[in-house]
C-alpha positions in Angstrom: 0.0 0.0 0.0 1.3 3.5 -0.9 0.9 6.5 1.3 -1.6 9.0 0.0 -2.0 12.6 0.9 -5.8 12.7 0.1 -8.5 11.0 2.1 -12.1 10.2 1.5 -14.4 13.3 1.9 -11.5 15.8 1.4 -12.2 18.8 -0.8 -9.6 18.8 -3.5 -8.7 21.0 -6.5 -7.4 19.5 -9.8 -3.8 20.7 -10.7 -3.6 19.2 -14.2 -5.8 17.7 -17.0 -9.0 18.6 -18.7 -10.6 19.6 -15.4 -7.8 21.8 -14.1 -9.0 24.4 -11.6 -12.2 22.6 -10.6 -13.0 21.5 -7.0 -14.7 18.4 -5.8 -15.1 16.0 -2.9 -13.2 12.7 -2.9 -15.5 9.9 -3.2 -13.0 6.9 -3.0 -9.2 6.5 -2.9 -7.5 3.7 -4.8 -4.3 3.5 -3.0 -2.7 0.6 -4.8 -3.2 2.5 -8.2 -2.3 5.9 -6.8 -5.6 7.3 -8.0 -8.9 8.8 -6.6 -12.3 9.2 -7.7 -13.6 12.9 -7.3 -17.2 14.0 -7.4 -18.1 15.7 -10.8 -14.5 15.6 -12.0 -13.1 13.6 -15.0 -16.4 12.3 -16.4 -16.3 9.5 -19.1 -19.0 8.0 -21.1 -19.7 4.3 -20.8 -21.8 2.3 -23.1 -24.0 0.0 -21.1 -25.9 -3.0 -22.3 -29.5 -3.6 -21.1 -29.7 -6.4 -18.5 -33.2 -7.3 -17.2 -31.9 -9.6 -14.5 -30.1 -6.7 -12.8 -32.7 -4.1 -13.9 -30.3 -2.0 -16.0 -31.4 0.0 -18.9 -29.1 0.3 -21.7 -27.6 3.4 -23.2 -24.7 5.8 -22.6 -23.9 6.4 -19.0 -21.7 9.2 -17.7 -19.6 8.6 -14.5 -16.5 9.7 -12.8 -13.2 8.0 -13.7 -10.2 7.8 -11.4 -7.7 10.6 -11.5 -4.0 10.6 -10.4 -3.5 11.6 -6.8 -0.5 13.7 -7.9 -2.8 15.9 -9.8 -4.9 16.7 -6.8 -4.2 19.2 -3.8 -6.2 19.2 -0.6 -8.2 22.5 0.0 -8.4 24.0 3.5 -11.8 24.4 4.8 -11.1 27.6 6.7 -9.2 29.7 4.2 -10.2 27.7 1.0 -6.5 27.7 -0.2 -5.2 24.9 -2.1 -1.8 24.9 -0.4 0.1 22.1 1.4 -0.4 20.9 4.9 1.6 19.6 7.8 0.8 17.0 10.4 0.9 18.1 14.1 0.6 15.6 17.0 -1.7 17.0 19.8 -1.1 16.3 23.5 -3.6 13.3 23.6 -1.6 11.6 20.8 -4.0 12.4 17.9 -2.6 13.6 14.6 -4.1 16.6 12.9 -3.5 18.1 9.5 -2.7 21.8 9.7 -3.0 24.2 6.7 0.3 25.8 5.8 -1.4 29.0 4.7 -3.6 29.9 7.7 -2.8 27.4 10.3 -6.3 26.1 10.5 -7.2 22.5 10.9 -7.7 20.7 7.5 -9.0 17.4 9.1 -8.0 14.8 11.7 -5.6 12.1 10.5 -6.3 9.5 13.1 
C-alpha cells in the first residue's frame, strides 16, 4: 500500500488535466493504483448493455473516472486555499492536518 495525501471526503482542487482548476469531494481513494475518484470531475461516457436480471437500462452512461493523486491538492476548509499541509501531534496523541497558509485544521488524520 502506498501513502496517500488525500482522504475520502476531502475537498480537493485539480492541478492538471482537462478539469484543471475545478474543485470536488473525494468519493473513493484507490491507494494501490495511486488514484482517486472525485465527485463531478473527470467524467467519462460508458456504453451499457441492457440487462433485465439486474434491472439495468441500456444506453450511454456518464460517470467519474479515477484521476491521479499527484494531480490533486487538498483545499483548506477555513481559508479555502489549495496549499500544502503539515501534520501536528496533539497532547492526547492524535494527529491533525494543519494548513500551511492559515494554520487552521484541515482534518483529523487518526
